[in-house]
N, C-alpha and C positions, 0 to 999 in steps of 0.2 A: 640865568643862562639856560637855554633850552638844550636838553640832552640830544645828542645826535645819534639816531638809531640807524645802524648800517644794515641793510638788507641785501642778501645775495640774490641776484636775479639769475635764475637757471638758464643755461643755454638750451637750445632746441634739443640737442642730443641728451642732455641731462633730464629734460622734461619727459622725453619719450622713454628713457630707461626707467625712470621712476614710475611712470604710468604702467609700463609693462609688468614690472614686479608687483605693483599694487594689484593689478588684475589677476596675476597668478596666485597671489596670496588669497584673494577673495575666492577664486575658483577652488583652491586646495582646501580651504577651511571646512566646507561641508564634508569633504571626503574624510578628513581627519576626525571630525565629529562623528561621522557615520561609523567609522571603524571602531571608535571607542564606545559608542552608544548602543550599536546593534551588532549584527553579524552579516556575513556575505554568503550568498549562495550562487554558485556558478551553474547556469542552466545546462542540463545534460539532455541527450536525445530521449524523447518521450516525456519530458517534463511538461506539466501544465501548471498554471498558477493555482488551480484548485489543489493539485497534489502537493505542491510546494507549501501552500498554506497549511494543509493538513499535517505535513511532516513537521512543521515548526510550531504547531499549535496556535496559529494566527488565522487571519482572514484574507481573502483575495483583495478586498477593499483596502485593508491596511497596507498590503504589499504594494498595490497600485499607488496609493497615496505617498508611500515612502520613496517610491522611485519615479513619481511623476508620470505614470503610465495612463494613457487615455483608453487603451483597449487591453485585452487579455493576451494579445499577441506577443510572444517572446521567442528568442532564437538561441540556438545552441551556442554556448560560450559567453552568453550575456551575464553580466554580474548584477545581482539583485541585492539590494539592502533589505534585510529582514528587520522589522521593527523591534526595538529593544524590549526585553521581557517576554518575547515570544517563546523562546526555548526554555523548558523547565531546567532547573538547576540539577547538577549531578550530586547525588546524596549518598551514594554507596560505591564500594569497590568490590569487585568480584574476582576471585582467583580461579582461573581455568583448571578444571579437573579432567582426568582421563575420560574420554568419551564425549566430552562437551563439543558442541558446535555453536556457532553464533545464533543459529535458528533456535536451538533449545534454550540457550541463555536468554534470548530475547523474549520468547514466549513465557518463560518462567517469571520474568520480571515485568511483564506487561508492556513491552516495547517491541521494536522491530529491528531487523538486521541493519537496515539502512541507517537508522538512528545510532545504533551501536558503532557502526563504522565511522559515521561522521564525528561522533563525540570522541572516539579514540584515534582518529586520524588513520584508520586502516584503509589500505588500498586494495585489499583482497579479503576473502572470507577465512584466510588461514590464521589459525591461532595455535598456541602451544601450551602444554601443561605448565602451570605455575605462572602464566602471564596474568598480570593484573589489568582488569578492564574497569573503566568508569561506567557505571550503569545509571542512566537517568530514571527518574520516577515521576509519577503523578501526571499522566495525561499526554505524554508525547505520542504514545500509541496505546490506546486504551485496551485493557484486557477484555476478552470476549467471554469470560466464564459465564456471565449472565445469559449470553446468547445460547450457550450450550445446554443450559439447565433444562429447557423444554425438551430437547432431544433425549437427555438422560431420563427425564420423567416419562416420556412416551415409550422409550425402549424398555424401561422397567416393567411395562404393562404387557409386553408381547414376548413371544418365544422366538428367539432368533436362532436359526440354524446356521451357525458360523461356517460349517463345512460347505455350504452352498455358494457363498459369495467368494468368487475367485478374482474379481476385478472391482476396482473403484475408478470410475471415469469422470474426469472433470470437464466441464463445459463453460462457455459463456453464452448469454442469450443472444448476443450480436445486436441487440437493441437496448436503449437506455431506460426504457420503461418496463413495468410489469412486476408481477409477483406470482406466488404459487397459484392463487385463485384465478388470476387472469390467464396464465399459461394453461392451467387445467381446462378452462372453458374452451380455449382455442384448440387444444388437443382433442377434446371431445367433438368439436365441430369438424375436425379432420378425420373423424372416424376411429379414434383410439378408444378402445373399449373401457379402459380404466382411467381415462382422462390424463392428468399430468404425467408426462413421460419420465420425469425424474423422480428420484426418491427424496431429494432435498433441494431447496432453492435458497440462495443467500442474497438478501436484498442490498441495494445500493443507496437507500435513503429516500428514494422517490415514491414508490408505491408500497414499500415495506421498509422497516428500519435499516439503517446502514449497518451491515454486518449481522442482521437478524437472520437466524436459520429457521426457515419454514419447513415443516415436515409434511411430505406428501403421503397420500393414501397407500402408495406402493410400498413405503417403508412400514407404515402401521399395519398393513395387511400382509407384508412380506411377499409382495408380488414381483414378478419379473419386470425389468425395465423396458422402455420403448425409446431410448435416447440415442441409439446407434443403429447402423444398418446390419451389423453382424448379429445373427440370431443367437449364436453361442454366447456372445458377450451380453446381450440383453437378458438371456436366461440366467446368467450368473454374475451380472455386473450391477453395482450400485451407481446410480447417476447423480452427480452433484452439479447444479447449474448456478453460476454466479451472474447476477443481473448486470449487464453492461456490454459494451462493444470493446473488447480488449485488442482489437486491431488498431484502435485510435488512442487508447490510454490504458494506464494500469488500473487494476482494481483498487478500491479504497483500502486504506490501512485496516479498517474494521473488517472488510470482506476477507482480506488476506489472513488476518488473525483468526477469523471464524472458520475458514476452510482448513487451516492448519490444525485448529483444535478439533474440528469435526473428524478430520483424517486420523489424528492421533487417537481419538475416542473409538472410532470404528475399528481401528487396528489393535485395540487393547483387548480383543477377545470376541469381536462380533463378525470377523471375517477369517478366512484361512490364514494360517501363519505365513504362507508364501504368497499372499495376495499381490496382485499386480496393480499398483497405483499409477494410473496413466491419464492421458487426455484424449479427446475425441479424434483428433487428426492422426494420432498414432494407432488408433483402432481401425478407422475407416480411411486407409491410405489413399491419397490422391483424390479425396472426395470433399474435404472441408478444411478450412483454416482454423476451425474451432479448437481451442479457446483463444485464439488471437496471439499476435507476436509479443504483446506486453503482459501476458499471463506469467506469473512467477514460477517458471519451470524449475528453477533451482531448488525450490522448496520440496520438490518431489524426490530429489536425489537420495534423501535419507531412507527411502523405501526400496531403493534398488538392491 
C-alpha cells in the first residue's frame, strides 16, 4: 500500500507573508553579524574616510569594502561598519587625579582625546577625580616622542633666551604638499632674508613624515620669525606650521600629537612663563583664516 503524503498548499496570502519575512530575515542577518563582528562609526561634521581609518587603526580600502562604498564620499549621520579587529583592545584602567585633563591623559598614554571619549562613551571632555577610564594601548594614536627627539637634540646645542619668546603662533600651510625645505626656498624667492618664515614645520606624510617635526634655521639660530604681519609678534614669536589645509579637514593624529608635544616642550622652560600660545588669525585679525576651522583649538585652552 502506498503511503499517502498530505501536502499543504499555501494560499496566496500565506505565500506573500512567508516571502516578506524571509526577505526581512536575509536583510537583517548582515546587520546582526556586523554588530557582533565589528563596530559602528556615525559620521560627524568634518569626518573623512582617511581620518576615520586613522582613528580606528584601519585603512580607507577596508572601510569601503566593509560598507560597499564605491567612492570616498560620506555624509553626516551615515553609519559606517568598521572592520573587526581595527580597534586595539583596552588593556589598562586609569584613575583620574587632581589636575588631569583628557588631553594630558591621552598624551601620556600615546592616544588622543577622541579615542578616549569613544572608548569610555564620554559626551564631553569633563572628567572628575577618582573616575576610572579605560585606556587603549598599542597604536590607536601613536606616541610622537621619536618626532620630538630631533628638536631636543638641536635645542641642546643652542642657547635659548627664554625671556625673549612671548608668543607661540600656530599655522597651517593651506596646501597639502610641502615641507621645511620647499617652503624655505619659496620664502627666499619672495625676498625673505632668512628663508623659511617659521621656526618649525610639522609634516603630513606627503613630503615629510606624518607628524615629523622639522626644525628651521630660525630656531637653530634664534632668529625672529616672518610668519605674521605684526612686527612685534614676529620679533618675539615662535612660528609652528602644520602642513595641510585645515579649512577642509583636520590635521592627522600624528600631527596633532606632534604639535602638542612640541608646545609642551617649548613651554617647559624655553619661553616666558606667561607665553601666549595662539593662532595666526587671532594675531592678524580680519586678515586670514589660518589655521583653518578644523584646527584643534581646544588643545590650546590649557595654556590660557
